[in-house]
C-alpha positions in Angstrom: 13.0 78.6 58.9 14.7 82.0 58.6 17.3 82.7 56.2 20.9 83.2 57.1 23.4 86.0 56.0 26.5 84.1 54.4 29.9 85.2 55.0 30.4 84.7 58.6 34.0 83.7 59.5 34.1 81.3 61.6 49.7 56.4 62.6 49.7 53.4 61.5 47.2 52.3 58.9 44.9 49.2 59.2 46.9 46.8 57.1 50.2 47.8 58.3 48.7 47.2 61.6 47.5 43.8 60.3 50.8 42.9 58.7 53.2 43.6 61.7 54.5 41.4 64.4 53.4 41.4 68.0 52.8 37.8 68.3 52.2 35.5 70.8 55.2 33.6 70.1 57.1 35.4 72.6 54.4 35.0 75.3 54.3 31.4 76.0 52.9 28.6 74.2 49.4 27.6 73.7 47.8 25.3 76.3 50.3 26.2 79.0 48.5 26.4 82.3 49.5 28.1 85.7 47.5 25.6 87.7 44.8 27.8 88.7 41.2 26.6 89.1 39.0 27.7 86.2 35.7 29.1 87.1 32.5 27.4 86.3 31.7 28.5 82.6 28.4 27.1 80.9 29.7 28.1 77.5 33.1 26.4 77.9 31.5 23.3 78.9 29.4 23.2 75.9 32.1 23.7 73.6 34.1 20.8 75.3 31.3 18.5 74.4 31.7 19.4 70.6 33.1 16.4 68.5 36.1 17.9 67.1 37.6 21.5 67.2 38.9 21.2 63.6 35.3 20.8 62.1 34.7 24.6 62.7 36.3 27.5 60.7 37.4 29.0 64.0 37.5 27.1 67.4 38.7 28.7 70.7 39.0 26.6 73.7 40.1 27.2 77.4 41.3 30.7 76.3 42.8 32.9 79.3 44.1 36.4 78.7 46.0 38.3 81.4 47.1 41.9 81.7 49.9 41.9 84.2 48.3 40.3 87.3 44.6 41.1 86.1 42.7 38.2 84.4 40.8 39.6 81.6 39.6 36.4 80.2 39.2 33.3 82.2 39.0 29.8 80.5 36.5 30.8 77.6 35.5 28.9 74.7 33.6 29.5 71.5 33.5 28.5 68.1 32.4 30.1 64.5 31.6 27.9 61.5 31.6 29.1 57.7 28.7 31.4 56.8 27.7 31.9 60.3 27.4 35.6 62.1 28.3 35.0 65.8 28.3 37.6 68.3 29.9 38.0 71.6 28.0 40.4 74.0 28.7 41.9 77.4 29.4 45.2 79.1 32.9 47.0 78.9 35.5 44.8 80.9 33.9 41.7 80.1 36.8 40.3 78.1 34.9 40.2 74.7 37.4 42.5 72.6 40.4 40.6 74.3 39.0 37.3 73.3 38.5 38.5 69.6 42.0 40.2 69.4 43.5 37.3 70.7 42.7 35.4 67.5 44.8 37.8 65.5 47.4 38.1 68.3 46.7 41.9 68.3 46.8 42.4 72.1 49.6 44.9 73.4 52.1 41.8 74.2 54.2 43.8 76.4 51.4 43.8 78.9 49.3 40.8 77.9 49.8 37.2 77.9 48.1 33.9 77.4 48.5 31.5 80.4 46.2 29.0 78.5 44.1 28.3 75.6 44.0 26.9 72.2 43.1 28.8 68.9 42.4 26.6 65.9 41.7 28.4 62.5 40.9 26.2 59.5 42.4 23.2 61.2 45.5 24.9 62.4 46.7 26.0 65.8 47.5 29.6 65.8 47.9 30.6 69.4 51.5 31.1 69.7 52.3 31.0 65.8 55.3 32.8 64.5 55.1 36.4 63.2 55.6 35.1 59.7 52.4 32.9 60.0 50.4 35.5 61.6 51.3 38.1 58.7 49.9 35.4 56.4 46.5 35.3 58.2 46.1 38.9 59.1 44.2 40.7 56.5 44.2 37.6 54.2 42.3 34.9 55.6 40.9 36.9 58.7 40.0 40.6 58.3 39.2 43.0 61.0 37.0 46.0 61.4 38.2 48.1 64.5 35.7 50.0 66.7 37.3 53.5 65.9 38.3 53.8 62.1 39.9 57.2 62.5 42.5 55.7 64.6 42.8 52.8 62.5 43.6 54.7 59.3 46.5 56.3 58.3 45.9 60.2 58.3 48.7 60.9 56.0 47.7 58.4 53.1 44.7 58.5 50.9 42.0 55.9 51.4 42.7 54.3 48.2 46.4 54.1 48.8 45.9 52.3 52.1 43.5 49.6 50.2 45.9 49.2 47.3 48.9 48.5 49.5 47.2 45.7 51.3 46.5 44.0 48.0 49.8 44.3 46.5 51.4 43.1 50.0 49.2 40.1 50.3 48.2 39.2 46.7 51.0 40.6 44.6 48.8 42.8 42.2 50.0 45.4 40.1 49.3 49.0 40.9 46.7 49.2 38.0 44.9 46.0 38.9 44.9 46.6 42.7 43.5 50.2 42.0 40.7 48.9 39.8 39.8 46.5 42.6 39.9 48.8 45.1 37.6 51.3 43.4 35.2 48.4 42.8 35.4 47.6 46.5 34.5 51.0 47.8 31.6 51.0 45.2 30.4 47.8 46.6 30.5 49.1 50.4 28.1 51.8 48.8 30.5 54.8 49.0 29.3 57.6 47.0 31.9 58.5 44.1 34.4 55.9 44.5 36.9 57.3 42.4 36.8 60.5 44.4 36.8 58.6 47.5 40.1 56.8 46.3 41.8 60.1 46.3 40.4 61.4 49.8 42.1 61.3 53.2 40.2 59.8 56.3 39.4 63.2 57.8 37.5 64.0 54.8 35.0 61.4 55.3 32.1 61.0 57.7 32.2 58.4 60.5 29.9 56.1 58.5 31.9 56.5 55.5 35.2 55.8 57.3 33.7 52.8 58.5 32.6 51.6 55.2 36.3 52.3 54.0 37.4 50.0 56.8 35.1 47.3 55.6 36.3 47.7 52.1 40.0 47.3 53.3 39.0 44.1 55.4 37.3 42.6 52.2 40.3 43.3 50.1 41.9 40.0 50.2 38.4 38.1 50.4 39.0 36.6 54.1 37.1 33.5 55.3 36.5 35.1 58.7 35.7 39.0 59.3 36.1 40.1 63.1 33.9 43.2 63.5 34.8 44.8 67.0 32.0 47.4 67.7 31.7 48.4 63.9 28.7 50.6 64.6 29.6 52.5 67.8 29.1 56.3 67.7 27.5 56.1 64.4 24.0 57.6 63.5 21.0 55.2 63.4 20.9 55.4 59.5 24.7 55.0 59.2 24.4 51.9 61.6 21.6 50.5 59.5 23.6 50.8 56.3 26.8 49.0 57.9 24.5 46.3 59.2 22.7 45.6 55.7 26.0 45.7 54.3 27.6 43.0 56.5 24.4 41.0 56.1 24.6 41.2 52.5 28.4 40.2 52.2 27.6 37.2 54.6 25.0 36.0 52.1 26.9 36.5 48.9 30.3 35.2 50.1 29.5 32.9 52.7 32.0 34.8 54.8 31.8 33.9 58.7 31.5 37.1 61.1 32.5 37.5 64.7 30.8 40.5 65.8 31.6 42.0 69.1 29.2 44.4 70.5 27.4 45.7 73.4 24.4 46.9 71.4 21.8 44.2 71.8 19.4 45.5 69.3 22.0 45.1 66.7 22.9 41.7 67.9 19.4 40.6 67.7 18.9 41.6 64.3 21.9 40.1 62.7 23.4 37.4 64.8 22.9 33.6 64.4 24.2 32.7 67.7 25.4 34.6 70.7 27.9 34.2 73.4 27.2 36.3 76.6 30.3 37.3 78.6 30.9 38.9 81.9 34.1 39.3 84.1 36.0 37.1 81.6 33.8 34.1 81.6 31.0 33.0 78.8 27.9 32.6 81.1 25.3 31.8 78.3 25.4 30.5 74.8 22.8 29.7 72.2 20.8 30.6 69.1 20.0 34.5 69.0 16.3 33.9 69.1 16.6 31.8 72.1 18.9 34.3 74.1 16.6 37.1 73.5 13.3 35.4 73.9 14.3 33.2 76.9 17.6 34.3 78.6 18.4 31.7 81.5 21.4 33.4 83.2 20.7 36.4 85.5 23.3 38.6 84.0 22.0 37.9 80.4 18.4 39.1 81.7 20.1 41.8 83.5 21.8 43.0 79.9 18.3 42.6 78.0 16.5 44.6 80.6 19.1 47.3 81.0 18.0 49.5 78.0 17.3 52.9 78.9 13.6 53.1 79.9 10.9 55.4 81.6 9.8 58.9 80.6 10.6 62.4 81.8 8.5 63.9 84.5 5.7 66.3 83.5 6.5 70.0 83.2 4.4 72.6 84.6 2.4 74.6 82.2 3.9 77.8 83.9 7.5 76.8 83.0 9.3 79.9 81.7 11.8 79.9 78.9 15.4 79.7 79.7 16.9 79.7 76.4 15.7 81.0 73.0 17.2 81.1 69.5 15.7 83.1 66.7 16.5 82.6 63.0 20.1 81.2 64.4 22.8 80.6 61.8 26.2 79.1 61.9 28.5 79.4 58.7 32.0 77.9 58.1 34.1 79.5 55.7 36.3 77.0 53.9 39.3 77.6 51.3 38.6 79.0 47.9 40.7 79.1 45.0 44.2 81.0 44.7 42.6 84.1 43.7 38.8 83.5 44.4 36.9 84.1 47.6 36.3 81.7 50.4 33.4 79.3 50.2 30.8 79.4 53.0 29.2 76.2 54.4 26.0 76.7 56.2 26.0 74.3 59.2 23.0 75.8 60.9 20.3 77.6 58.7 17.9 79.9 60.5 16.8 77.5 63.7 14.2 78.8 66.0 13.9 76.9 69.4 12.9 77.5 72.8 13.9 75.5 76.2 11.8 76.0 79.4 12.9 75.6 83.0 13.2 72.0 83.8 12.9 70.8 80.1 15.1 68.5 78.4 15.0 69.4 74.5 16.4 66.5 72.3 18.2 67.4 69.1 18.6 64.5 66.7 19.8 63.9 63.2 22.5 62.4 61.1 26.2 62.9 61.5 26.5 66.4 59.5 23.2 67.6 60.4 24.4 70.6 62.6 23.5 69.4 65.9 27.0 69.9 67.6 27.6 73.2 65.8 24.0 74.3 67.1 25.3 73.5 70.9 28.6 75.3 70.3 27.0 78.3 68.8 24.7 78.7 71.8 27.7 78.7 74.1 29.3 81.2 71.8 32.4 78.6 71.4 32.0 79.2 67.7 30.7 82.2 65.8 27.1 82.4 65.0 24.5 84.9 63.8 21.1 85.4 65.3 19.6 86.3 68.7 20.4 84.1 71.8 18.4 84.8 74.6 19.1 83.7 78.0 16.5 84.3 80.8 15.0 86.8 78.3 18.3 88.8 77.6 20.4 88.7 74.7 24.0 87.0 75.1 24.8 86.9 71.5 25.9 90.7 71.4 27.7 91.0 74.5 31.4 91.1 74.9 33.6 88.1 76.3 34.2 89.9 79.6 30.3 90.3 80.0 29.7 86.7 79.2 32.3 85.2 81.6 30.0 85.4 84.7 27.1 83.8 82.6 29.3 81.0 81.8 28.9 79.3 85.4 25.1 78.8 84.2 25.7 77.6 80.7 27.5 74.4 80.9 28.4 71.6 78.5 29.2 67.9 78.7 31.2 66.6 75.7 30.7 63.3 73.9 34.2 61.8 74.8 34.9 62.2 78.6 38.4 61.1 78.4 39.7 63.8 76.0 37.7 66.3 77.8 39.1 65.7 81.2 42.9 66.7 81.8 44.8 63.6 82.4 47.1 65.7 84.8 44.6 66.6 87.2 43.2 64.5 89.9 39.1 63.9 90.4 39.4 66.7 93.1 41.2 69.2 90.9 38.9 68.3 87.9 35.8 69.0 89.5 36.9 71.9 91.6 38.4 73.7 88.6 35.1 75.6 87.9 34.4 76.7 91.6 37.9 78.0 91.9 37.2 80.1 88.7 33.5 81.2 89.4 33.2 81.2 93.2 36.8 82.3 94.3 35.5 83.5 97.6 35.1 80.0 98.8 37.7 78.8 101.3 39.6 75.3 100.6 37.4 73.6 103.2 34.2 74.9 101.4 35.4 73.9 97.8 36.1 70.4 99.3 32.8 70.1 100.6 31.2 71.2 97.3 33.2 68.7 95.6 32.3 65.8 97.9 28.5 66.8 97.8 28.6 66.8 93.8 30.4 63.5 93.7 27.9 61.9 96.0 25.3 63.2 93.9 26.5 61.6 90.6 27.3 58.3 92.4 31.0 58.5 92.9 33.0 57.7 96.1 34.3 61.0 97.6 37.3 59.0 98.7 38.4 58.8 95.0 39.4 62.4 94.9 43.1 61.5 94.5 42.5 59.1 91.5 43.3 60.4 87.8 40.8 59.9 84.7 42.7 56.9 83.2 41.7 55.0 86.5 38.2 55.0 85.7 35.9 53.5 83.2 33.8 55.2 80.7 30.7 55.4 82.6 32.7 56.8 85.8 34.4 59.4 83.4 31.0 60.6 82.2 29.8 60.7 85.8 32.9 63.0 86.5 31.9 65.1 83.6 28.4 65.5 85.1 30.1 66.2 88.3 32.3 69.0 87.0 29.1 70.5 85.5 26.9 70.1 88.6 29.2 71.5 91.0 28.3 75.0 89.6 24.5 74.3 89.9 23.8 75.6 86.5 20.6 76.4 84.8 21.2 75.2 81.3 23.4 72.4 80.2 24.2 71.0 76.7 24.7 67.5 76.6 26.5 66.5 73.4 26.4 62.7 72.7 26.8 62.0 76.6 25.9 58.2 76.2 27.7 57.6 73.2 29.9 54.3 73.1 28.8 53.3 76.6 27.1 49.9 77.7 23.5 49.9 77.5 23.4 49.1 81.3 25.7 52.4 81.9 23.4 54.2 79.4 20.3 53.4 81.4 22.3 54.7 84.6 23.4 57.9 83.1 19.8 58.6 81.8 18.5 57.9 85.4 21.1 60.2 86.8 20.4 63.1 84.4 16.6 62.7 85.2 17.3 62.8 88.8 19.5 65.7 88.6 17.3 67.9 86.6 14.3 66.9 88.7 16.3 68.2 92.0 17.9 71.3 90.5 15.2 72.2 87.9 17.9 72.3 85.2 17.2 72.6 81.4 18.9 70.5 79.1 19.8 70.6 75.3 20.3 66.9 74.6 22.1 66.1 71.4 22.1 62.5 70.3 21.8 60.0 67.6 20.6 57.3 70.0 16.7 57.7 69.6 16.0 55.3 72.6 17.8 57.4 75.0 16.4 60.7 73.6 12.7 59.0 74.0 13.5 58.2 77.6 14.7 61.4 78.6 13.4 64.4 76.6 10.2 66.3 76.7 10.4 67.8 73.3 12.4 67.2 70.2 13.8 68.9 67.0 15.0 66.8 64.1 17.6 68.4 62.2 18.9 67.5 58.4 21.6 69.3 56.6 21.2 72.4 59.0 17.7 72.9 59.0 14.9 71.9 61.4 12.6 69.5 59.4 10.4 68.4 62.4 9.6 69.6 66.0 7.2 68.7 68.8 6.7 66.9 71.8 8.6 63.7 72.2 5.4 61.7 72.0 4.2 63.3 68.8 7.8 63.0 67.1 8.2 59.3 68.0 4.6 58.0 67.5 3.1 60.5 64.9 6.1 61.6 62.7 5.3 63.9 59.8 8.4 64.5 57.9 9.7 61.6 55.5 13.3 62.1 57.1 11.9 61.7 60.6 10.2 58.3 59.5 13.2 57.3 58.0 15.4 57.8 61.1 12.8 56.1 63.3 12.6 53.1 60.9 16.6 52.6 61.0 16.5 53.0 64.8 15.4 49.5 65.9 13.5 50.9 68.8 11.9 48.3 71.1 
């Protein structure tokens, strides 16, 4: 690759949460029913036939969770024995996280309640237990890994301080002893430079490192049960593999039971002993993991297993012309230097060359920090870069912002998190229409409404929903809104930055099918940035593999996935658990 010229400018912490009140003692006692008929539930019936709930480390029976007038969990039962890795799987909204959070009474109890249920941990009923009793359990006997560590770690305190604090609260250790144990824990979860990480703040760690720090906190008081709620969501494949390996290792060495909540069936199949399948608040199937994945009985379980992204993109004509080209493309970030020294320069993208043709989907893969997102932002000139950017054969890197403005209609981006990229104050209609009103101001309001209607129908959204707001939609629906906002402008080139991250596999498959259909219909070109290699394989014609800002391998998707040459590519594929 070409060389780059340096010098371009370019809450509440976990255990505080675990130790606070919010308990169910204010929400009605365990076992109280409202007289409603319970739905048929194969998993529940299986549990009721067990001999004695107190024989298990954790036993949950007939659990119901209500959010206002909505029944999120409906008479669900499950159990976890010592040393087991038990997983609850299902799509978003199935009730799996609500069931897990009920164990520690961490639901938002100003809107949540338990109409019925029993939760027995180590022989003691804990549903409806006092705040004092729950504080004893949280982080002590039962640890918790939350889905998004960045929102669970206190940004104002160092990682070390947050681990030390929980050990002092729960175990009464001295500062010196707690610091020594905390450092050893960070080493055990294989964080590099444990003494340095003790002094680091959460924002200074990568996603995988933050998750390891969360695991260290969860293990600080040697719990008997670890609840892991989507612990690998949005992590790259090597970070995922590392976290899973660590959890399996801890399970073997300490006999600690793990309750794993996940929508990623590949992960569950690899690590779980037993599996519960949930949908619409009910357990519909339960059994050994090998049995669930080899011979699923319930139609919903079969649907989940078959819902992984499949298929291949359509063939590209040999006459397809280049839409976008990069030549020795570089992005540098200037960091802070010393008081009297010059600023340090970090090279995020180092002399990348690539070409995207008409109707082509080019996948960009690599670990977090490899430069994937910086590459996409630089192409759209949302951050400073160096090197030629050619759109339809003409350079756009050296034109003014005013000259670039009309081209933005054809150069669009779909961000990773649709919720944060959609204005909560705008209705669905206004979100999709915003680009039209900016780039096609000659259209009448009636013409804008018609274009919005067409765009919504193309992405599978009901045009009657135009008055709804982003918070009224699911994650998959919000991602469809993001696609409609882009598609309404009929762009020629779209950057998709992790558009399927944190989505259920069935929703991932729907989004991939939609992207493929839109591309075929409108001949759009995609730069598809993702750590999900299964999705990349099903959507992309070509792939580039990035590491530390460099392209270490490139070629057709078939060549990269089936005949990888670079050791790093081979490492990624080995960690990806591709079917």
